[in-house]
C-alpha positions as CSV (number, residue, x, y, z in Angstrom):
1,M,217.1,64.5,-104.2
2,K,214.9,61.8,-105.5
3,L,212.1,63.0,-107.8
4,L,209.2,60.8,-108.9
5,R,205.8,60.7,-110.4
6,L,202.8,59.0,-108.9
7,G,199.5,58.1,-110.3
8,A,197.7,56.4,-113.3
9,P,199.2,56.6,-116.7
10,G,198.7,60.1,-118.0
11,E,197.6,61.3,-114.6
12,E,200.8,61.2,-112.7
13,R,201.5,63.9,-110.0
14,P,205.1,65.2,-109.3
15,A,206.5,64.2,-105.9
16,V,209.8,64.0,-104.1
17,L,211.2,61.3,-101.7
18,A,212.8,63.0,-98.8
19,D,215.8,61.8,-96.7
20,D,213.4,60.6,-94.0
21,E,211.7,58.3,-96.6
22,R,208.4,60.4,-96.6
23,V,207.0,61.4,-100.0
24,H,205.9,65.0,-100.6
25,D,203.6,66.3,-103.3
26,L,205.0,68.8,-105.6
27,A,201.8,70.1,-107.3
28,S,202.2,73.5,-105.7
29,L,205.6,74.0,-107.5
30,T,205.1,72.4,-110.8
31,D,202.5,70.6,-112.9
32,D,204.9,67.9,-113.7
33,I,208.7,66.7,-113.8
34,H,209.6,67.7,-117.4
35,G,212.2,69.5,-119.4
36,S,211.0,73.0,-118.4
37,F,211.0,72.2,-114.8
38,L,214.6,70.8,-115.0
39,A,215.9,73.7,-117.2
40,G,214.6,76.3,-114.8
41,D,214.9,76.7,-111.0
42,G,212.5,73.7,-110.3
43,V,215.0,71.6,-108.4
44,A,216.2,74.5,-106.3
45,R,212.6,75.4,-105.4
46,V,211.9,71.9,-104.3
47,A,215.0,71.8,-102.2
48,A,214.0,75.2,-100.6
49,A,210.5,73.9,-99.8
50,L,211.8,70.8,-98.3
51,R,214.1,72.8,-95.9
52,A,211.1,75.0,-95.1
53,G,208.8,72.1,-94.4
54,T,206.0,73.5,-96.6
55,L,205.3,70.6,-98.9
56,P,202.4,68.2,-98.0
57,V,203.2,64.6,-97.3
58,V,201.3,62.0,-99.4
59,D,200.6,58.3,-98.8
60,A,202.4,56.7,-101.7
61,R,202.4,53.1,-100.4
62,N,199.7,51.8,-103.0
63,A,200.4,54.4,-105.6
64,R,201.6,53.5,-109.1
65,V,205.0,54.9,-109.8
66,G,205.3,56.3,-113.3
67,A,208.5,57.1,-115.3
68,P,210.3,59.9,-113.4
69,I,210.4,62.2,-116.4
70,A,207.4,63.2,-118.3
71,R,207.3,63.1,-122.2
72,P,211.0,62.8,-123.0
73,G,211.7,64.5,-126.3
74,K,214.0,61.8,-127.4
75,V,215.6,58.6,-126.0
76,V,219.2,58.2,-127.2
77,C,221.0,54.9,-126.6
78,V,224.6,53.7,-126.7
79,G,225.1,50.2,-127.7
80,L,228.0,47.8,-126.8
81,N,229.3,50.2,-124.2
82,Y,230.6,47.6,-121.9
83,R,233.6,45.4,-123.0
84,D,232.2,42.3,-121.6
85,H,228.9,42.8,-123.3
86,A,230.5,43.4,-126.6
87,E,232.6,40.3,-126.2
88,E,229.6,38.1,-125.2
89,T,227.7,39.1,-128.2
90,G,230.6,38.5,-130.5
91,A,230.8,42.2,-131.5
92,P,234.1,44.0,-131.8
93,V,234.8,46.6,-129.0
94,P,233.8,49.9,-130.7
95,E,236.2,52.7,-131.3
96,R,233.6,55.3,-130.8
97,P,230.1,55.2,-129.2
98,V,227.4,53.1,-131.1
99,V,224.4,55.4,-131.2
100,F,220.8,54.6,-131.9
101,M,217.5,56.1,-131.2
102,K,214.6,54.5,-129.2
103,D,211.0,55.8,-129.6
104,P,210.2,58.0,-126.6
105,G,206.8,56.4,-126.6
106,T,208.3,53.1,-125.2
107,V,208.9,54.8,-121.8
108,V,206.6,53.3,-119.1
109,G,206.8,53.1,-115.3
110,P,209.3,51.0,-113.5
111,Q,206.6,48.4,-112.2
112,D,204.5,48.5,-115.4
113,T,203.6,45.4,-117.5
114,V,206.0,44.9,-120.5
115,L,204.4,43.5,-123.6
116,V,206.0,40.7,-125.6
117,P,205.5,41.8,-129.2
118,R,203.4,39.7,-131.6
119,G,205.8,37.3,-133.5
120,S,208.5,37.8,-131.0
121,L,211.0,35.0,-130.5
122,K,213.9,36.8,-128.8
123,T,212.6,39.4,-126.4
124,D,215.7,40.3,-124.2
125,W,216.5,42.4,-121.1
126,E,219.2,45.0,-120.5
127,V,219.7,46.9,-117.3
128,E,221.2,50.3,-117.9
129,L,222.2,53.6,-116.2
130,A,220.0,56.3,-117.8
131,V,221.0,60.0,-117.9
132,V,218.5,62.7,-117.9
133,I,219.5,66.0,-119.5
134,G,218.7,69.2,-117.6
135,R,220.1,72.0,-119.8
136,Q,220.5,72.3,-123.6
137,A,223.8,70.6,-124.7
138,R,225.1,71.8,-128.0
139,Y,228.7,71.3,-129.1
140,L,230.0,70.9,-125.5
141,E,233.7,71.9,-125.3
142,S,234.9,68.7,-123.6
143,P,233.7,65.9,-121.5
144,T,234.6,67.8,-118.3
145,T,231.6,70.2,-119.1
146,A,229.1,67.4,-119.3
147,S,228.2,67.4,-115.6
148,E,226.8,71.0,-116.2
149,V,223.9,69.7,-118.3
150,I,222.9,66.6,-116.3
151,A,219.7,66.9,-114.2
152,G,220.2,63.4,-112.8
153,Y,220.2,59.6,-113.2
154,T,217.7,56.7,-113.2
155,I,217.4,53.1,-114.1
156,S,216.4,51.9,-117.6
157,N,215.5,48.5,-118.9
158,D,216.3,48.7,-122.5
159,V,214.1,45.8,-123.6
160,S,215.0,44.5,-127.0
161,E,213.6,42.1,-129.5
162,R,216.9,40.6,-131.0
163,A,215.2,39.0,-134.1
164,F,213.6,42.3,-135.0
165,Q,216.8,44.2,-134.1
166,L,219.3,42.1,-135.9
167,D,217.5,40.1,-138.7
168,L,214.9,42.5,-140.1
169,S,216.8,45.6,-140.7
170,S,220.3,47.1,-140.9
171,Q,219.2,49.5,-138.2
172,W,218.4,48.5,-134.6
173,D,215.2,50.6,-134.1
174,L,212.7,47.9,-135.0
175,G,213.9,45.7,-132.1
176,K,214.3,48.6,-129.7
177,S,211.0,50.6,-130.1
178,C,208.3,48.1,-129.4
179,E,205.5,49.2,-127.2
180,T,206.5,49.4,-123.4
181,F,210.1,48.6,-124.2
182,N,211.7,51.2,-121.9
183,P,210.6,50.9,-118.2
184,L,212.2,53.9,-116.5
185,G,212.6,54.9,-112.9
186,P,211.6,54.7,-110.1
187,W,213.3,58.1,-109.3
188,L,215.3,60.8,-110.9
189,V,218.2,61.1,-108.6
190,T,220.0,64.5,-108.7
191,P,223.8,64.5,-109.3
192,D,224.5,65.6,-105.7
193,E,223.5,62.0,-104.6
194,V,225.5,60.3,-107.4
195,P,229.0,61.7,-106.9
196,D,230.6,59.1,-109.3
197,P,228.3,57.6,-111.9
198,Q,231.2,55.3,-112.9
199,A,231.1,53.5,-109.6
200,L,227.6,52.1,-109.5
201,G,226.6,48.3,-109.4
202,L,224.0,47.2,-111.9
203,R,222.0,44.0,-111.3
204,L,219.1,42.1,-113.1
205,S,217.4,38.8,-112.5
206,V,214.9,36.9,-114.5
207,N,212.4,34.8,-112.5
208,G,214.8,35.0,-109.5
209,V,217.9,33.9,-111.4
210,V,220.6,36.5,-111.5
211,R,221.6,37.2,-115.2
212,Q,223.4,40.6,-115.0
213,D,225.8,41.7,-112.2
214,G,228.1,44.5,-113.4
215,T,229.5,47.9,-112.6
216,T,229.5,51.2,-114.5
217,K,233.2,51.5,-114.1
218,N,233.6,49.0,-116.9
219,M,231.9,51.2,-119.4
220,I,234.1,51.7,-122.5
221,F,232.9,55.3,-122.8
222,P,232.0,56.9,-119.5
223,V,228.9,59.1,-118.9
224,A,230.8,62.4,-119.4
225,H,232.3,61.2,-122.7
226,V,228.9,60.0,-124.0
227,V,227.2,63.3,-123.3
228,W,229.9,65.3,-124.9
229,Y,230.1,63.0,-127.8
230,L,226.3,63.3,-128.5
231,S,226.4,66.9,-128.2
232,Q,228.7,67.2,-131.2
233,Y,226.1,65.5,-133.5
234,M,222.7,66.5,-132.0
235,V,221.2,69.0,-129.8
236,L,220.4,67.4,-126.3
237,E,217.4,69.3,-124.8
238,P,216.1,69.3,-121.2
239,G,214.2,66.1,-120.4
240,D,216.0,64.0,-123.0
241,V,217.1,60.6,-121.8
242,I,220.4,58.7,-122.6
243,N,220.6,55.0,-122.1
244,T,224.3,54.3,-121.6
245,G,224.6,50.7,-122.3
246,T,224.4,47.3,-120.5
247,P,226.9,45.0,-119.0
248,A,227.2,41.2,-119.8
249,G,224.5,38.8,-119.1
250,V,221.8,39.3,-121.7
251,A,220.1,36.3,-123.3
252,L,221.7,37.1,-126.7
253,G,225.1,36.4,-125.1
254,L,224.2,33.4,-123.1
255,P,223.7,30.4,-125.4
256,G,220.8,28.1,-124.2
257,T,219.3,30.9,-122.0
258,P,215.6,31.3,-122.8
259,Y,214.5,34.6,-124.0
260,L,211.4,36.4,-122.1
261,R,208.0,35.0,-122.6
262,A,204.6,35.9,-121.1
263,G,204.6,35.4,-117.3
264,D,208.3,36.0,-116.8
265,T,209.3,38.5,-114.2
266,V,212.4,40.7,-114.4
267,E,213.9,42.7,-111.5
268,L,216.6,45.3,-111.8
269,A,218.6,47.5,-109.4
270,I,221.3,50.1,-109.6
271,D,223.1,51.3,-106.4
272,G,221.4,54.3,-105.0
273,L,218.9,54.5,-107.8
274,G,216.3,52.1,-106.5
275,H,214.8,49.0,-108.2
276,Q,212.3,47.9,-110.8
277,R,210.1,44.9,-111.3
278,Q,208.2,44.0,-114.4
279,T,206.0,41.1,-115.4
280,F,205.8,40.4,-119.2
281,Q,202.7,39.4,-121.0
282,D,201.7,38.9,-124.7
283,A,200.7,42.0,-126.7
């Protein structure tokens, strides 16, 4: 199942993309796609309504697509989670997940404009598999139980300002939490359509030039391990988002490659999860 949200910022309506490529309105079942919807029987009710043919079809051809989850409580990120990315940036391969937080207010739609911050010299791109939590996760017993708390998967562009991130603070948050720095979507794809999250291709291009072309099988810490690990140190709540890391090919790791400036266009895709496209402009 592919859940999505359509409409202007702050006015999105919940919807579902059916197998026949028609989009159905979900307003009769829920006011939005949020933690409460995911934690309850919302997904099951949508599936039942699709089978019954009771959901109205909407014309989504010209509609803005918002982030597929409304108001995430937190966005938790794992850095340096691909061996090739760690190597290209000159960082040691981590012995345990490198965890940092990203302001949830950075989340925007997959086609929305991204702002290059004032004073930025090194705005960078990162295509990532994002995990959305569907049930509270607290001290999970093992990685094998992680699948029980995952509501689905989506695409994240973990946009980063490297000078802010690495030069201005010992923490990464300054370079990760700038306005619009987390395009998310287009869909929240339920786990039944992603049988193996460690077998997905990830791609990103800048102005038509391929910069990243990787696979989630090269994660140092797989999705299940990341979810279990985080649950040992924080309570993951329904609607929370986890960005699981990026493969090689970021500007930081490609000497001589220009960072993003106003007018640049970035396109991202992950197998089975759709694609994104953003144009950058000055803040």
